[in-house]
C-alpha positions in Angstrom: 385.6 109.5 51.7 384.0 111.9 49.3 380.4 112.8 49.7 380.1 110.9 46.1 380.9 107.6 47.8 378.2 107.9 50.6 375.1 106.1 50.2 371.8 108.2 49.7 369.2 107.9 52.4 367.4 105.7 50.0 370.2 103.4 49.5 370.6 103.2 53.4 366.9 102.6 54.1 366.7 99.8 51.3 369.9 98.1 52.8 368.5 98.4 56.4 365.1 97.1 55.2 367.0 93.9 53.4 369.0 93.3 56.7 365.9 93.6 58.9 364.0 91.2 56.8 366.9 88.8 57.0 366.8 88.8 60.6 363.0 88.3 60.9 363.9 85.1 58.6 366.3 84.2 61.1 364.2 84.4 64.0 361.7 82.3 62.1 363.9 79.3 61.2 363.3 76.0 62.3 365.6 74.4 64.8 367.2 71.1 65.6 364.9 68.4 67.1 365.2 68.8 71.1 367.0 72.3 70.6 363.9 74.6 70.4 363.9 77.8 72.6 362.7 77.8 76.0 359.4 79.6 77.0 361.7 82.8 77.9 363.6 82.6 74.6 360.5 82.2 72.3 359.0 85.0 74.2 362.2 87.3 73.6 362.3 86.0 70.0 358.4 87.0 69.3 359.4 90.5 71.0 362.4 91.0 68.7 360.1 90.0 65.7 357.7 92.7 66.7 360.2 95.4 67.0 362.1 94.2 63.6 358.4 94.7 62.1 358.0 98.2 63.6 361.6 99.3 62.2 360.7 98.3 59.0 357.3 100.4 59.1 359.1 103.2 60.2 361.5 103.0 57.4 358.7 102.7 54.8 357.1 105.7 56.3 360.2 107.6 56.0 360.4 106.8 52.5 357.0 108.5 51.6 
């Protein structure tokens, strides 16, 4: 793979930001009746969403 084929930092940042947004959306998704998360699972999902938001913010800072 040549250097010309490698993505730029901005391309990587943009792609990572999009993927993190997809993960946030997935963690906010509805679930089938009777299959909702346990309290521990809900807490873990909330923690994951918090860290995803922090990661997106870090990528935004890096773009400045």
